[in-house]
N, C-alpha and C positions, 0 to 999 in steps of 0.2 A: 490773439486780437483780432479785432473787426479793420480790415485798412482800407481808405480807397485811395488809389492809385493812378493818376493823371499823366497821358502824356500826349502831345503833340498829333491830332490827326493825317498827318499828312502822309504816312507811312502805315499799314498792316501791325501788329506784335501779334508772331514774329513776323521780321524784312525776309523776303525772299531771298533778296542781293543784297545791295545796301541799305543800311541804318545801323547805327550804332547802341545810338542810345535806344532804341524800340529791343535790340537783341538785349543788351543790360535788364532794361525793364522785365523781360519775358524768363529770362534767368532770374531772376528776383523772386519774382511773381512763382516762380516752380520750385524754388526755395523756400519760400516764403508758408507755402501749400502743403508742405512735407515738413514741416517744422507744426502741424497743425495749426495755421494760422488761418482768418478768414479770408481773401480778397475780393473787390471789386474793382476792374479798372475802367478808366473812361481812355478811349481810344478809336482809333478810325474801325468804320463799321465792320470791316472785312476780319478785325485780326480775330486770332484762335487763341485763346492765351489759356486755356485751361479752366477760367474761375468767371467770375460773373461778367459781362458785360453791357457797360452802356456805351454803345458807339456814337458816334457824333461826327458833325464836320468842319469845315471850316470853310471862307470863299478863298481864292486865288490870293487875291490882296488883300487881308486883313485888315478890316475896319473896326467902328465901330459899330457895325450893327452884329458884329460878330464878334465883340465882344459883353457887348449886351446879351445876345440869346447862346450864349457858353456861361456867360455868368449866373444865367434864369435855371441853366442847368445841375451846376457844381454848388450852386446855392443852399442847393437840394442837400448838401450831404452833414450840413449842420444837423438833420434835421431825422438823418438815417443810421443813429445807435452806431456814431464809427469811431472808430480809439482815436482813430490818427485819419490825415490828411499826407499825400506825398507825395506832390508833382514832378514829373520831369522836363514839365513842360513850360511855357509863358506865364510869367508871374500876373499877369494883366486875365489871366483864366480866372484867378483866384481870387480877385481883387473884392468881392464882394464878400470872402469870408475872415477877411486878415480882424474883423471888429470881433470874430467869433473865439471863442474859448478852447473848438477846436484847434488839437494841436497839428503843427503844421509842420511840412520837412517840406523846401526847399531844393532840388539840387541841380549844379550846376557841372555840364559836361564841355561848357563853351566858356569862353572870356564873359564874367559876370558885367553888368552895367550896372557900375558903383551909384551911380545916382536913385537909380530903380531900387537899389536893396536898402538902400538909407533911409527914403523915402515910405518903402514901404516896413521898416524895423519901427519908424513916427509912427504907423498908423494901424498896426500890429496890436490884438490886445496884449499886454504883459505877458511874458513866458508863453505865448503860445507860435513864437516863429523860430524856427530854425534850419540852419543851414547847410548843404554837406558839397564837399568838390572832389572830384574824382583824379585831384594831384593838391600838393601844397603849393604849386605855380599858381593853379586858380583859385586854392584857401587864402593865401598871401593877398590876393587885390581887394579880399572883405574882412578880412579875421580883423579889424582894427573897428568895425562897423555895429559887426554881430557874433552870435554865435555859430561858429562853422568848424563844421570836422571836414576832415579827412577822410572819404572813403573811395579808393582805389579800383579802376574797373575791371571783368574779370571773364574769364572764358570756360563754359565747359570745360572739363580737362577729357571727358571722358569722351567727348568730340573728336579727340588729333591725337593720331598715332604715331609721341616720335621715331626720330631714325639718330642713335647712336656714332655710327659708323658711315662716315663719307668718303668718296674719293679725291684727289689733289684734283680731279677735273670736273667735279661739281661745282653747276652754275651760282653765281651769285643773282638776288631775287629784288625785285622791286616791285612792289603789290600797293596800289591807292590809286584814288583821282593822278588822272595825268596830266597836270599843271603847273606851273610856275613853281609853287609854293610850297610843292609834295618834292620839290627836286629830283624831279624824270629825268631830264637833264645833264644833272649834276654822276648821278647814277653810270648814266650813260659813259660818263669821262671815267668815272674808276673803273668801271669794268674795263676799255679802252687801253687806260694805262697803265694796270696790271698786270692785264693780259688774260681778264679770266673771263669765261660768256655768263653775260645777264639776261635773265631771260625776266619781263617787263609784263604786268599783269594788272589791270583797272582799267576806269570806261573815262572817256574825252570827254567832258563835261560838254553838251552844247551851246556854249557860249562863244563869242567871234575871238575873248580874249584866248578862250585854252583853246580852242580850235586852231588860232594861229602857231601860236607856243607848238601845239601838237607837229604843225604842218614842218614848221623853221625849227626848232629844238631838238626835234625827236625821230619823227621820220626817215630823213634823211640818212640815219645812222641802223634802222631798220634793215640787218642785211641775210636775215635768218638763219645765219651761221653764228658768228660772237654774239649779235645784239638779234635778240625773235622778243616780239610782241604779239600778244594773245587774248587780247583782249581781257571784258570781263570774268572772273573764275566764276563758282558755287562753292560750295563750302566743302566736297569731295575733292574736285582740284585743288583750291587751298589747300589742302591738308598735302596731298601730294607733292604741291611745289617747293612747300615751305618744310616739310620732313626730306626732302632730297635734295635742297639747297649748301652751298659753302656756307652761306652768309646773309640776313636781309637787310639792304641799307636801305635807313632810313634819316637820309639828305635834306630835311626839311629846313624849308627858309622861312620857316615863321613859327609864334612859339608853340608848339604844338601842346594843347591842354591835357591829353594822355596818349590818345594812341594806341586803338583796341588790337591793331594788328599786331607792335611787338609783342603784344600777353601770346597773340596767335603764333606766332613765330615759335617765342619758346616755350610754348605747349609744345611742338612739333619736335624741339632739340635745337633749334635756329639761331645760332649766336647774332647782335645786334653790332650794326655798325653804323651810329649816328651820328648828327650835329649835337651843338650841347643849346639848341634850344627849347623853350618850356621845359615838360613834362618829362624830358628823352634822360638827364643825367637820374631823375629818379627811379626809373625803370631796369635803365642801362646800369650797371656796376662795373665800373672801369675794370677791364682783366677780370672780371669775375663772370658775369656773361654777355658780355661785346665789349666793345669800344667806342670811348664817347671823343667826339673830335672837334678841332674848331675850325678845321680848314681842310679844302680837299686834301692836297698833301698829306696830311694826317689819315684822314680815311685813305688813301689810296695806300698807306705803311701799315693801317691795321689788317690790311685783308691779307697781309706776309705772315699776320702772328694768328691769323683768326683757327687755328689748328691746336694754339695755347689754351683758347677753353672748353671746356668740359661740357659737350654737350648735355649729358645725364644733369650735372647742374643747372642748367638751365629750365629741363623739367622740372625740377626739384624747386627752383624758387616761383615758378607758376602755381604749381600745388598747395603749396603754403602761402604764397601771397595773392594770388590773383586768379582764385580758384571761383569758380558762383558760389561753393558752402559757405568760402572765408565771405565773400561780397556781403551774402545773404548775412551771415550769423552778424559781422558789423553794423549794417540796417538794422534789423534787429535788439541789437543792443543801444543804440539808440534809440528807438523805439520804444523800449524800455525804460530809458530813463527821461525820455520827455512826459510818456503818460503819467508814471511815479511823480508828475508837477504837478501834475493838476493839481 
């Protein structure tokens, strides 16, 4: 198949640091190329996806000029002999293609705007618009209004070296943006009350609300002994951090759409202890690859039981459910189903 893929041009594909969607797109492209498909990527001009690239930009504050300029570019897909268009970006950027007969897949990695989905379905040519969601939690928000398929995110398992034997003194790990929604302060409390060390890794967003959170709720407890903050980490550092931890803490205070870092942790053999929010209960099977908790007391108690979890099973679950190859095969099957309806 000849496939056009679009992603918002904010971060190159693949990303150097943070960029979950861009990482997923890069993995998908590599696998599709391995399957023998031809891919063209519309993305940040600095991308190096390994396929044909059409670079484009947008303004910092996306507006009408951006919509018109980008649609002028993407509308040409209808005349490029493509079998299918797949966008991980703004649906506004394919507005001109909604009436086209080319099959279109819109992937949601974040909570969808239901009104926008309903409007697009009304406008689009019949049997030409389809949706995917990175979890059942996300799919459930639009399943009554459109054709939506859940395809979980994944990781390239070859990039992660698991560790199956871990000492009792191994630390807990929190990895993610340092902000209230991610629950960094809760991770600190879990470590302190359970008597475990905690390593915190991630960036502090450069916004007053998040900077204040770090200064008041996180920084006062960083002592370089029990609680350590190491800042942002690259892929190699992340691998070492996760494979050598006792458990990965996911104390999110918002409804996480998927949480790629959970798949990364499991790929390293690290079990997960997380709150019952968003897609966490879909990724974490309670008692199998971690524990799903409803409050901080349950999370503290789960730390004491983490030795009951098989780290080998954690890795196996990723290989069979959240690998790049599994992800790409599921998208390929969706593409074939859609194209066959033309």
